[in-house]
N, C-alpha and C positions, 0 to 999 in steps of 0.2 A: 541541405542544412541538417546538421546532426546535433543532438543535445549534449550537455556537459559530459565530461569524462566519467563522472561519478554517477550519472543517471542510470536508472534501472529500466528505462524505456527499451534498450536493446533486447531485454528479455522478452518483451511482448513482440518485438519485431522478429526475433529468431523463431518464435513459435508460429507466427503467421507465415513466415517464409517457408517453414517446413511443410505446412499444409498446402501452401501454394505450389510448391515444387513436387510434392509426393501424391497429392490428391486427397480426397475426403476420406478414403479408407484408412489413411494413416492415423486418424484420430482414435481408432480402436486398437492401435498397436502401442508398444512402448516407444518413448522418445529415445532414439538411439545415441544421442550425443551427450546427455547429462546422466550423471550418477551411474555410469557404466552400463547404460541402456536398460536399467531395471525398472524405471518408473513409467507407468502408463501415461500417455499424453493427456488424458482427461483429468489426471491429478494436477497437472501443471497450469491449466487455465480453463475458464469457462468457454462456451462456444461463441458467445456474442461478439466479443472484440475481434478475435481472429477472422471470423466471417465478414464482419464489417470492413476490416482493413483490406481483406482480399478483394471484396467487391469494389471498393473505391479504387484500389490499385489497378484493377482491370479497366475501370471506367476512365481513370486518369493515369495512364502508364508513365507519364512524364514525371510524376511524383514518386519518391521512394516511400517505403513504409514508415520511416521516421517522420517525414514531413506530413504524412497523412495523420499520424497519431498526434503530432504537435498541433496540427490544425483542428483536430477533433477536440483537444483540450481547450483550445482558444474559443471554440464555439460553445462547448458545454458549460464553461464556467460562467459566462454571462447568463446562460439559461438557468443555472443554479441560483444566481443572484436574483433573477426574476422569480424563482421559486420561493426565495426568502420573502420577497414582497408579498406574494400571494398567501404564504403561510401566516404572516403577521395579520393580513386582512382577514383570513379565515378565523383567526383567534380574536376577532373584534378589535384589533388594533387600528388606530386611525391612519389615514393616508400619509400624514406627516411622519408618524412613527415608522410605517412600512417603508417609506422612501428613504428615511435615514438609515434604517436597519440594512436596506439593500446596498446603499452607498458604503456604509461602514464595513459590511461584509466583503464587498467587491474590492475595495481598496485597502483591505487589511494587510499587514506585513507578513503573515505566516506563509502564505503560498509562495511568494517570491523567495523567501528564505529557504523553504524546503523543496522547491521545485527541482533543483539540481540533483536531489537524492531520491526522487520519486520515480515510480514506474508508470505514472500517468493514469493508469486505469482506476486507481483509488480516487483521484481527483474527479474523474468522470462519474464514478459511482456516487461520490458524495454530492455532486451537483444534482443528482436525481432524488436525493433523500428528502428535501423539502416537499416534493410532490407526493411522495409516499406518506409523509406525515399528514398532509392535507386529507388524503383519502382515509387515513386511520382516524383522524378527528371525526370525519363524517360517519365512519364505521362505529365509533363509540357513541356518537350522538343518537343514532338510530340504526338498528341492524336492517339492512336491505340486501337482498340477494345480489342485485347488480353491483352495489358498492363492494360487497364481499368478494365477488368474482374479479372485479378490477384490481382490488387490493392484493388478492392472492397472486394474480399474474404479474403485478408490478413488483412485489417482493421477490417472487421466484426469479423474475428477470434480473433483478439487482444481484441476487446471489449467483446467478449464472454469469453475470458480468465479472464479479470479484467477490470471493468469499471472505476476504479480509475486511470487508465492510460490515460483516455480521455483528461484531461487538458494538460498533457505533450504532448500527440499526437497532439492536436490542436495547441499548441505553436510551436512544432517542424515543423509541416507542414506550419505554418505561416512563420517561419524562412526560410524554404526551398523555399517557394513561393517568398519571398522578395529577397533572394539571387539569385534565378534563373531567375525571370521574369523581374525585373526592371520595366520599363514603357512600354514594348513591349507587345501588345495584352493582356493587363491586364484584360480587361472586359471579354474576352472570357475564359481565363484561370481561372479567379475567378469564373465564372459561372460553369465551368466544375468541379472545386474543390468542390464548395458548393453542387452541385448535387451528387457528389461522396459521400460526408459525409452523405447526406440525405439518399441515398440508403443503406449505411452501417448501419445507425441507424435503418432504417426500417427493415432490415434483422435481426439485433440483437434483435429487439423488438418481433420477433416471439418467442424467449425464454423468455425475461424479462417481456414482456407484457407492455402496455402503463401505467398501474398503477405504475410500478416500477419507470419510469422517473418522474411521478408526485410526488411520494413519495420522491425521491431525491431532487426535486426542492423545496419541502415544508418542508423538514426536517431541524431542527435548528442545522445544522452541521458546519456552518461557524461562529465560535466565538459566538455560541448561537443564530444565526440568520439564516433564510432560504435563499436559493440561490435567490429566487425571490425578497425578500426584499432588499438584497444586490444589485441586479441588478437594482432595481428601484432607489436606493439611489446612484445617479450619483457621488456625491463627494467621496464616498467610493471607487468607481471604477476609480477615477481619476488617481491613480498610474498606473493601467494597461493600461488605454487609453493613458497616457503620454508615457509609454514605447513603445507601438506599434507606436504611432505617430512619436516619435523621430527616431525609427528604420526605418520607411518608408522614412523619409526625410533626414536621414543621408547619403543616397546614393550619394547625391550631393557632399559630401566631397571626394568621390572616383572618380578620373578623369578617371581611367582605370578599367574596370570590371575585377574581379577575383572571380570566384565562391567560391572557398575554403576560401579565405580571407573574403569575404562578409558573408558567412555562419557563420564563427567563430565569426565575429563581432556581427551579429544580435543575434546569440545564446547566447553569453555571456551577451550582453546588456539586452535582455528580461528576461532571467532566473535570471540574477544578480539583475536586478531592482525589480523583483517580490520577490526575497528572501529578499532584503533590506526592501521592504514595509512590508512584514510579520514580520520581525525582529523589525521594529519600532512600529508595532501595539502591539506586546507582546513579549519583549525580553526574558521573563522567560519561555515561551512555546517553548522550543527549538525543540521539535519534529515537531512543526508546521512550523517554519521558515526554518528548514532544509529539508523540504519536497522535494525541488528541488536540493538537494545536489548531487545526482548521475548525474543529468543532467548537473550541473555545473562542475562536475569532467570530464565529457565527453567533454564539451566545453573548459575547461582549458587545457585538454590534447591535443586537436586539436590546440588550440591557441599557446601553448608552442612549439609544433612541427613545427608550421608555423614560429615562431620567430627563432628557431634554424636553420631551413632550409634556412633562409636568410643570414646566416653567410657564406661569400664567401670562406674563407680559409677552405679547407676540413679537415685538421688535427685538427684545433681548433674546428670545428663544431663537429667532432666525439668525441673528448676528453671531451668537455662540456656535450655532450649527455650521454656519459658513466658515468660521475660523477653524473649527475642528476638521471640516471636510478639506479645506485648503491645505492644512498641515499634513493631513493623511495622504492626500493625492501627491503632494510634493515628495514625501518620504517613500511612497509606493513607487513613483517613477524612478527614484534613485535606486531602490532595491531591485526593481525589474531590470534596470540597466546593468547593475553590478552582478546580480545573481542569476539572471536569465539570459539576457541578450549577449552580454560579454562572455558568457561561458559556452555559447554555441560554437560548434566546430564546423568549419566550412570545408576544409581539406582533410577528410577522415583518413585518407591513405597515408598521412604524415603522422598519425597518432601511434603511440607505442603499441596499442592493442592491435591495430590493423597490421602494422609492420611485423609483429610477432606471428600473427596468424598467416600472413602471406609467406613468411619464411618457412613456416612449418609445412605449408602445402608443397613446398619444393623438396622437402626431405622426408616427409612421413609417407609410409606405405599404407595401402588399404588394410584395415583391421587393427592398425596400431593406435594406441591411446596416449594421451598427454595429461600431465598433472599441471594445473595452473593455480594461481592465487591472485587476489586483487581484482581490479576492474576488468582484466582480460577475460575472466570467467564469464562475465555478463555480455561482453561485446563479441567474443569469438564466433559464436554460431549464428549471429546476425549476418555474417558474411561468408563463413567457411563451414563445410561439413566435416568437422574434426571431432571425434569422440573424446570426452574429457571426464575426469573423476567427479568434478563438481558440476554446478549448473546455476540456475537462476531462481529456484523455489525450494530452498533447502528443507523446509518444514514438511514436505510431502515425499521426500526421498525414501524409498523402501529398502535400498541396499543396506545391509546390517552393519557394515564396517567402514564405509567411505569416510565418515566424519572422524572416526578414531585415527584413521590413516592420515587424514588431512592435518589433524592436530600434531601428530608426531613429526610429519615431514616439515611443517612450518615452524614448530616450537621446540622440537626435541633437540638434544645436544649430540646424540650418537648417530653417526652416518649409517652404521650397520642396521639400526632399527628402521631408519627411513628406507634404506635399500630393501629390507625385508618386506615392508609394507608395499612398496611399489611393485615388487615381484608378485606378491600375493594378489594384488589387484590387476595384474597383467599390464602395467603401465610401461611404455617404451621410452617416453621422453618427459623431461622435467624442465619447466620454464621458471627461472629464478630471477627476481628483481632485487638488486641491492639498494643501498641508500642513495646512490647517485642516479638511479633510474627515474624517468619521468612518469613511471607508474605512480598513481596517487597513493595507493596503500602499499606499504613496505612490510608485508606480513611475515617474511622469513627472519626469524630472530638470529639464526646462525647460518647465513648464506654461504660462508666459506667452507662449511663442512662438506659440501658437495665436490670440493676440489680433491677429496680423498675417495677411497673405495673404488667401485667399479663404474664410475661415471666418466664418460668421455665428452668433453666440451666440443660442441659442433658449431656454436655461434656465440659471439660476444660483441656487444656494441652498446655504448651509452648506458652502462649499468645493467643491461639485460643479457641473460645468458640462457642458452638452450643446452641441456645435457642429454646424452643418450645413455641409457642403462645397458651396459654390456652384458652379454650372456655369461 
């Protein structure tokens, strides 16, 4: 069983497969198949998921890495829903509210809608977040060495699982801090929280190395700009600052403190505002502005449970809850069928990605490189050891010109410039998909330009072509 064509799960499978085939020493070398072999393996993934996948694969050799990762997601998501229940109870929410929040979170529509575009590891990391927030609440309640140690190792483990969870983790801890602390002993608790984050990042840096963080900060991964340039540009960060500012001062509107209510308010306000800001920046880039969709689903589930719990008449409260739950489960089952189950691929060797990779293994020689675009980029190295220009984690690529070359080859009008870039990068083969291809993304704006110049067509079928760049 294999995930949808558009899934990023093959990225995780490729990295685990590399360690499994090359041995553990390979984690200290550059990954040879992406970004022209310039990026250290440790920049591409944390150690936890590859190790777990490899261990399970050895224990259950009848399962492939894809099936193991899919199974892991299926296990951890109910675990995360249980964490939501425990988190609500930790915030003094009633059992009825906690149960409703759990059901609304579990059967929310966001994950089935986004699953086919996910790499899986973020879903796993997010399922662990409620447990970290429970520990953080206890950390804020009363500083204890044991709690601080547990929390430090938990946050460090989460970062070592997936660094893309860091923004959500930071905002979630901010929400928890605001809801729990108010104005009492703010300075002391803020100092302890900042020290905690610093310790966790330092521990995680043992794996990632300082160069990884520098690469993330300077990569043009935020709408084509680096994180540093965005941070320096204060007007562009005004939306985030305004969200946090209003969240801090909105507490004056609550005459009586209620941890669960305040948490729901701050959570929905901050994540909702950030989603709105991203939407206004680029409405067409839906995968970007829906980045906090699962967090919003969690917040709306809690908020809705809070509202329903306020209904005084027990019979009416239960009836309304059952109606909402029934509608939610029915829509969830439909979404899971259409966006998850129906998108699974059973015969992967019939996919365009596998067929292209298999064909290349017949014609490519050791040391030769290929330029891909589209979903083939993510699927190729989950099955074949073929070096390519791109890869699966663009934001940590350290090669200085691969992205400029990729843009010119895919978007440029002049075949001469594309040829020049391919020669500079030492690329021997080019895979092009036109509009008739079964490739999901048709990234080449002018695919016919490669019929000119020094390109020799060595393969053509169903809209997919392989060109060799002649000397």
